[in-house]
GUTORMAR-215259 format. One line per 2 residues: their letters; for each residue z, x negated, y of C-alpha. Coordinates in nm, 3 decimals, padded with zeros to 5 digits, m for minus. Each point is the difference from the previous one (the first is absolute). Last residue first. Layout:
REM residues N
a = Z,X,Y; ...
END
This chain:
REM residues 200
xx = m03.858,m02.698,13.192; m00.167,m00.347,00.029
xx = 00.121,m00.054,00.357; 00.317,00.198,00.056
xx = 00.095,00.363,00.055; m00.302,00.184,m00.140
xx = 00.197,00.263,m00.194; m00.320,00.198,m00.078
xx = 00.134,00.313,00.168; 00.158,m00.215,00.272
xx = m00.342,m00.143,00.105; 00.068,m00.327,00.186
xx = m00.351,m00.136,00.088; 00.038,m00.376,00.042
xx = 00.300,m00.022,m00.230; 00.298,m00.201,00.127
xx = m00.003,m00.374,m00.057; 00.134,m00.144,00.333
xx = m00.330,00.015,00.172; m00.009,00.371,m00.089
xx = 00.342,00.034,00.155; m00.112,m00.118,00.347
xx = m00.363,00.114,m00.001; m00.305,m00.140,m00.182
xx = m00.333,m00.023,00.179; m00.315,00.159,m00.141
xx = m00.340,m00.072,00.127; m00.238,00.223,00.207
xx = 00.274,00.072,00.249; 00.203,00.288,00.152
xx = 00.314,m00.055,00.206; 00.260,00.269,00.042
xx = 00.236,m00.114,00.273; 00.351,00.073,00.132
xx = 00.185,00.176,m00.286; 00.371,00.005,00.041
xx = 00.038,00.065,m00.378; m00.289,m00.066,m00.236
xx = m00.059,00.268,m00.263; m00.122,m00.243,m00.272
xx = 00.359,m00.081,m00.079; 00.048,00.366,m00.090
xx = m00.191,m00.024,m00.334; m00.342,00.170,00.023
xx = m00.117,00.366,00.027; 00.231,00.061,00.303
xx = m00.182,m00.237,00.248; 00.199,00.062,00.315
xx = m00.034,m00.270,00.277; 00.282,m00.022,00.244
xx = 00.077,00.097,00.359; 00.303,m00.002,00.232
xx = 00.151,m00.048,m00.236; m00.020,m00.179,m00.334
xx = 00.281,00.146,m00.216; 00.263,m00.220,00.163
xx = m00.128,00.101,00.348; 00.059,00.368,m00.071
xx = m00.321,00.204,m00.008; m00.003,00.262,00.281
xx = 00.111,00.336,m00.130; m00.171,00.286,m00.183
xx = 00.087,m00.124,m00.345; m00.146,m00.341,00.085
xx = m00.212,m00.052,00.305; m00.230,m00.270,00.121
xx = m00.241,m00.040,m00.288; m00.316,m00.211,m00.045
xx = m00.170,00.190,m00.276; m00.158,m00.035,m00.338
xx = m00.227,00.268,m00.111; m00.066,m00.105,m00.358
xx = m00.372,m00.050,00.051; 00.027,m00.153,00.349
xx = 00.265,m00.259,m00.068; m00.152,m00.065,m00.339
xx = m00.335,m00.069,00.172; 00.169,m00.285,00.188
xx = 00.150,m00.160,m00.312; 00.342,m00.141,00.070
xx = 00.172,m00.315,00.095; 00.355,m00.031,00.130
xx = 00.152,m00.170,00.307; 00.346,m00.099,00.116
xx = 00.051,m00.277,00.266; 00.135,00.219,00.274
xx = m00.138,00.301,00.181; m00.197,00.093,m00.317
xx = m00.336,m00.076,m00.146; m00.213,00.219,m00.225
xx = m00.283,m00.197,m00.164; m00.308,00.197,m00.104
xx = m00.285,m00.086,m00.226; m00.329,00.189,m00.016
xx = m00.168,m00.141,00.311; m00.366,00.105,m00.034
xx = 00.087,00.326,m00.175; 00.309,00.058,00.214
xx = m00.210,00.020,00.314; 00.204,m00.010,00.321
xx = m00.062,00.224,00.300; 00.355,m00.038,00.141
xx = 00.030,00.379,00.039; m00.145,00.055,m00.346
xx = 00.235,m00.257,m00.155; 00.299,00.159,00.177
xx = m00.103,00.347,m00.130; m00.034,m00.144,m00.355
xx = 00.351,m00.150,00.042; 00.125,00.355,00.033
xx = 00.235,00.046,00.305; 00.367,00.084,m00.022
xx = 00.271,00.230,m00.139; 00.214,m00.055,m00.310
xx = 00.182,00.216,m00.254; 00.170,m00.135,m00.311
xx = m00.026,00.211,m00.314; 00.130,m00.243,m00.258
xx = 00.181,m00.333,00.029; m00.079,m00.244,m00.283
xx = 00.206,m00.304,m00.098; m00.132,m00.282,m00.225
xx = 00.026,m00.311,00.224; m00.371,00.037,00.051
xx = 00.067,00.300,00.205; m00.164,00.346,m00.055
xx = m00.013,00.244,00.280; m00.097,00.364,m00.051
xx = m00.205,00.191,00.263; 00.022,00.276,00.260
xx = m00.273,m00.037,00.264; m00.033,00.080,00.369
xx = m00.316,m00.096,00.197; m00.064,m00.080,00.362
xx = m00.337,m00.007,00.165; m00.002,m00.289,00.252
xx = 00.190,00.037,00.333; 00.315,m00.157,m00.141
xx = m00.194,m00.316,m00.073; m00.125,m00.016,00.363
xx = 00.354,00.042,00.131; 00.136,m00.263,m00.235
xx = m00.274,m00.239,00.108; m00.293,m00.040,m00.237
xx = m00.197,m00.326,m00.024; m00.356,m00.004,m00.129
xx = m00.170,m00.271,m00.201; m00.332,m00.172,m00.034
xx = m00.130,m00.325,m00.161; 00.272,m00.090,m00.246
xx = 00.074,00.360,m00.085; 00.178,00.288,00.158
xx = 00.317,00.178,00.073; 00.272,m00.128,00.246
xx = 00.305,00.224,00.043; 00.208,m00.040,00.314
xx = 00.370,00.019,00.082; 00.104,m00.116,00.351
xx = 00.132,00.334,00.146; 00.085,00.131,m00.354
xx = 00.267,m00.266,m00.029; m00.011,m00.256,m00.281
xx = 00.318,m00.122,m00.161; m00.087,m00.210,m00.298
xx = 00.200,00.057,m00.316; 00.122,m00.331,m00.151
xx = m00.185,m00.136,m00.297; m00.187,00.098,m00.324
xx = 00.147,00.353,00.015; 00.166,00.236,m00.239
xx = 00.186,00.309,00.123; 00.086,00.262,m00.259
xx = m00.083,00.371,00.079; 00.257,00.198,m00.197
xx = m00.076,00.304,m00.206; m00.092,m00.221,m00.292
xx = m00.238,00.051,m00.301; m00.044,m00.270,m00.259
xx = m00.323,m00.187,m00.063; m00.115,m00.187,m00.317
xx = m00.311,00.199,m00.053; m00.129,00.202,00.302
xx = 00.186,00.315,00.104; m00.202,00.313,00.086
xx = m00.118,00.027,m00.362; 00.353,00.127,m00.078
xx = 00.270,m00.073,m00.247; 00.262,m00.060,00.277
xx = 00.082,m00.358,00.099; 00.364,m00.073,m00.056
xx = 00.212,00.080,00.304; 00.075,m00.283,00.234
xx = 00.143,m00.345,00.041; m00.135,m00.276,00.222
xx = m00.031,m00.382,m00.011; m00.268,m00.038,m00.272
xx = m00.094,m00.345,00.123; m00.327,m00.087,00.182
xx = m00.198,m00.307,m00.126; m00.022,m00.306,00.215
END
């Protein structure tokens, strides 16, 4: 199923900050592949690893890791862009180091959520482009509808790659398609190349 252009906003400004085909909005539209799961911090955990070895982080352990704050632009496959959003969390590279996983031996990542959603990524991309697992948005806990208590943030790709309610980042030697990729979305999802669907 392809998303529909369901939102209105200002025309995209003539700027290299906005990928082709995008319009700028001050709103933060909510699009999900199903109902928002309610996960309390007391039971939340993040599992990072490969098929042979993994590490589980409780909320307290996650909060004890080095925290980063970033300001990034978001680009949704449904053509809206939201600029200068601020998030706080932990770099995925830090999680990989803590879990002792080798992204060269297991180059493919599958991010899985606290429901049936998943999305596939390149593990080295998560490191190279400083993807994070974030727990705050604009200085406040992330609202449930936007992926709280924790979501993946991969700002160099379309927003469907930034899995909400992230629960596991699984590395493997072979690629597995995620929810939307199985349905025909692009494996990579670069907004600057308008990689929305397979064949783009």
